[in-house]
C-alpha positions in Angstrom: -40.6 -14.6 -31.1 -38.2 -14.6 -28.1 -35.2 -12.3 -28.1 -33.5 -14.2 -25.3 -32.6 -17.8 -25.7 -31.7 -19.6 -22.4 -28.3 -21.1 -22.2 -28.2 -24.8 -22.6 -25.6 -27.6 -22.2 -25.7 -31.1 -23.6 -25.4 -34.2 -21.6 -25.7 -37.5 -23.6 -27.2 -35.5 -26.5 -29.9 -34.1 -24.3 -30.3 -30.4 -23.8 -30.3 -29.2 -20.2 -31.3 -25.7 -19.3 -28.9 -23.9 -17.0 -30.6 -22.8 -13.8 -29.8 -19.6 -11.9 -28.0 -21.7 -9.2 -25.8 -23.2 -12.0 -24.8 -19.7 -13.1 -23.9 -18.8 -9.5 -21.8 -22.0 -9.2 -20.0 -21.2 -12.4 -19.2 -17.7 -11.2 -18.0 -19.1 -7.9 -15.8 -21.6 -9.7 -14.2 -18.8 -11.7 -13.8 -16.1 -9.0 -13.6 -18.0 -5.7 -12.6 -21.6 -6.3 -12.1 -22.4 -2.5 -15.6 -21.3 -1.7 -16.9 -23.4 -4.7 -15.2 -26.5 -3.4 -16.3 -25.8 0.2 -20.0 -25.6 -1.0 -19.6 -28.8 -3.0 -18.1 -30.4 0.1 -14.9 -31.4 -1.6 -12.5 -30.8 1.3 -9.3 -32.0 -0.4 -9.7 -29.5 -3.3 -10.9 -26.8 -0.9 -7.6 -27.2 1.1 -5.5 -27.3 -2.0 -7.1 -24.2 -3.6 -7.1 -22.3 -0.3 -3.4 -23.0 0.1 -2.8 -21.8 -3.5 -4.8 -18.6 -2.8 -3.0 -17.9 0.4 0.4 -18.4 -1.4 -0.8 -16.0 -4.0 -1.8 -13.4 -1.4 1.6 -13.8 0.3 3.3 -13.2 -3.0 1.3 -10.0 -3.5 2.2 -8.9 0.0 5.9 -9.5 -0.7 5.8 -8.0 -4.2 3.7 -4.9 -3.4 6.0 -3.1 -0.9 9.1 -3.3 -3.2 7.0 -1.9 -6.1 5.8 1.0 -3.9 9.3 1.7 -2.7 10.6 1.5 -6.3 7.8 4.0 -7.4 8.8 6.4 -4.6 12.5 6.2 -5.5 11.7 6.7 -9.2 9.6 9.8 -8.5 12.4 11.1 -6.3 15.0 10.5 -9.1 12.9 12.2 -11.7 12.3 15.2 -9.5 16.0 15.4 -8.8 16.8 15.2 -12.5 14.2 17.8 -13.3 15.5 20.1 -10.6 19.1 19.7 -11.9 17.8 20.6 -15.4 16.0 23.7 -14.1 19.1 24.8 -12.1 21.3 24.4 -15.2 18.8 26.4 -17.2 18.7 29.1 -14.6 22.5 29.2 -14.4 22.8 29.6 -18.2 20.1 32.3 -18.1 21.9 34.1 -15.3 25.3 34.0 -17.2 23.6 35.3 -20.3 22.0 38.2 -18.4 25.2 38.9 -16.6 27.1 39.1 -19.9 24.5 41.4 -21.4 24.6 43.7 -18.3 28.5 43.7 -18.4 28.4 44.6 -22.1 25.9 47.4 -21.5 28.0 48.8 -18.6 31.2 48.7 -20.6 29.5 50.5 -23.5 28.0 53.2 -21.2 31.2 53.9 -19.3 
């Protein structure tokens, strides 16, 4: 009894076993379409998919710097807000301690 059943595909109701080369070609078609079309010598689709890939990379290059700058500015804003909250808390604490010290001094004198 075999635990592994080889992948098959049908062509005209005949089963064809997928070879290792077919698996590589499927992976290339999914992850690197321009390379797939270049290997298959389909120049028109190679050029089209290459142009689409380059356009996608250009978009990433134009989108990534603004996202990085936005993240830096968001971090700066959060730190500024946090520092303001800490300063306000320190100010409230200092006023409270000052009032207690003034009350103790007025009671002792």
